[in-house]
N, C-alpha and C positions, 0 to 999 in steps of 0.2 A: 504494500500500500504506500502510495506516495502523496505528497501534497505540494502546493505551490511554495516556492522559496520565501522565507521571511524577509530576506534582504539580499542584495546583490552588490558585489564590488567588481569593477572592471578596470583593467590596466591596459594601456595601449602598448605597442611594440617597442617604444623607446623609453618606457618608464624605468628608472634606475632600479637595480636589484635591491638596493638598500630600502627603498620605499615598500617594495613588495615584502621584504623580510620584516619590516615593521608590523605589517598586518599578520603574517603567518606566525611570527613569534608570539604576538598577543593571543592568537587563536589557540596555539599550543598550551599556553599558560591557562587559558580558560578551560580547555579540555582536562588538563591535569587537576585543576581545582574541582571541576564537576565530578570527576571520578573519585577523588579523595573524599568529597562530602556527599556523594550519591545524590546530587541535585542537578537541576538543569543548568547548563553552562551560561555564563554571562553573555555569550555570543547569541543567545536566543532572547535576550531581555528587551531589545529595542532601545531607542534613545532614552537616556535617563537623566541627562543634565542639559541646561540651556546651551545654546550654540556658543556663547561667550566662553564657557568653561571648556568646550571641545577644542577651541582654537587657542586656548591660553598658552600652550608651548610656543606658538608663533608670536603672539602679542608680547610675551615676555622677552622674546628675542629681537624686538624692535619692529615687527611687522605692523603696519598701520592700516586703518580703514580707508577705503577709496571713496571719496565723497561723490564720485561720478557714477556710482553703481546704479543700475536700473531700480525703479520702485519695486519693492517686494523682495529685493535681493540684498545680500551683504557680501562685499568683497574686501579681502584683506591682502595687501600687497607687501612683498619683501622690500627691504630698503633699496636694493639695486633694481627694482622693478622687473626682475627676471623670474619671479615665481609668485604664486598667489593661491588663495582659496576662495571659491565662490559658493555661497550658501543661498539656495533658491527656496524661498518660503511661499512661493505662489503655487496655486493648484492643489489638488487633492489626489489621493490614491497612494497605496503603499509601494507601488512599483515605479513611481516617478523619481527622476533623479533630483536629489536635493543638495548634494555636496560634490564639488569638483575641485580637486587639487591639481595644479598645473605648474610646470617649470620649463623654462627654455624659450627660445624665440618662436614666433608663430610658424607653423608649417607641419606637414604630415610627418616628416622625418626628423624634426627637431624639437617639437614640443611634447613633453611627457604629460600624460593625463591619467588621473585616477578618479573614477566617478563612483558614487554610492547612492543607493536608493533610500527612500524615506525612512525605513525602519532599521537602518544600520545602527548597531549599538554605538553610543557616543565614544566610549573608551577605545574602540578600534580605530576610529577616525583620528582621535587624539594621539594614538600610538604612531600613526603615519606622520601626523603634523610634528610630533616630537623629533622624528628622524629628519624631516626637512629643516628643522630649526638648528640642527647640530652643525658645528663647525669642524668636526673631525675630518681629517683628510681621507679621501677615497682613492682607490686605484683606477686609473683610466689610461688608455692609450691615446697618443696625441691625436690620431685621426678621429677619435670619438668626440672631440671637443669642437663645437661649431666655431667657425672663424669669427662670428659675431660675438662670441663669448670669451675669446682668448684673452682680451684685455682685462677681464675680471678674474682670471684664473692665475694662481701662482703654482707653477709646476716644479716638482722636485723629483729627481730620479729615485726609483725605488731601491736600486742597488748601486750605490756610489762607489767610486774607486777607493780602495783602502791599502795602506802599506802592507808589505809582505809579512812583517812581524805581527800585525794585527789580524791578518788573514788566517794565521795559525790558531787564533783563539776560537774555541767552539762557539757557535751561535745557535739560537733557537731555530728549529726548522720552520720554514714558511709553509703556507697552505699548499703551494705548488710542490714543495719537497715532500709533503705528506702524501699528496696524490700520486706523485711519481713512485714513491716507495710502495704504496698500496698496490699500484698496477704491476710493478716488478714482482712483488711477492705473489700476487694472484697468477701471473704468468708462470712462475716457477712451480707453484702448486699444481697448476693445470698440466705442466709438462711431466711432473712426477706421477700424477694420479692416472688411473685408467680412464679413458675418455669415452669408451663405447662399451656396449654389451659384449662385443667380440673380444675386446681387451680383457674383460672380466672372465670370459670363458677360457681364454688362453692361460690366464693366471691360475685358474682352478685346475686345468689339465696339467700344467707344469707342476703344481703342488702335489697332485696325486702321483705323477710320475716320479717325483723326487722321493715321496714316501715309499713307493714300491721298491725303488733301488736300495733305499736304506734297509728295508726289511730283508731283501735277498742277500745283500753283501755285508750288511752290518757296518758299512761305511757311509759317510756323508756324501751326497752327490756333489759334483763340481758346482762351484758357485755360479759359473757362467750359465748353467742350464736354466736358471730362474729368471733370466733377463728377458724383459718384454721387447717385442719388435719395435723398431723406431717409429712405425706408424701402423695404424689399423688397416687391414685389407680393405680394398675398395669393394663395396657390395655389388653383386651382380644385378644387372637390370632385368626386370621381368619382361616376358615376351608380350 
């Protein structure tokens, strides 16, 4: 049995991963709390606070009301005019869009947009607003920064040159190091483990053969006799 969604959040293709993570992290916390307390999660409660409290992370960071917003709407703009939040209080219906967070120059490939319908819980929107208000550096490649924004961005190389003596000092692994290590270990495990049912049958047959030799001769079979073939035989095609 299914029902209509209580609320919907939509992100376009250029929305930064940090904004999406702000929502998903808050949702995970809600689920954990709901499981621990055996109650409905906060993500099912709907709006619980006035819009001013929802956008407080932005106003605390210096974002200001736009006096030119249309009647029935509220728009709060970042100090550099390159991001904002639009709250639409016009109309009725739970499926109407009431909040839109945006960032970047106008354009299909340059402006990030996150939209939320009327019954989206206030704390989830506030979680994304808090991410947008942060000044923590983020990792970007140069080509990902629109030329119209470059004068507002201060770029610092992620891996700067270091003296040889300092290079010998152990450093904490980066996320890329962790991913590379995980992939390498997975490849090694896959190479050592039997990959198909045919491999498993070969191992079982070799094990039985080794046991039979040991019973007849009283000696251990040669170690090389238990070696798996380098690759599984190619299955025959059916007629």
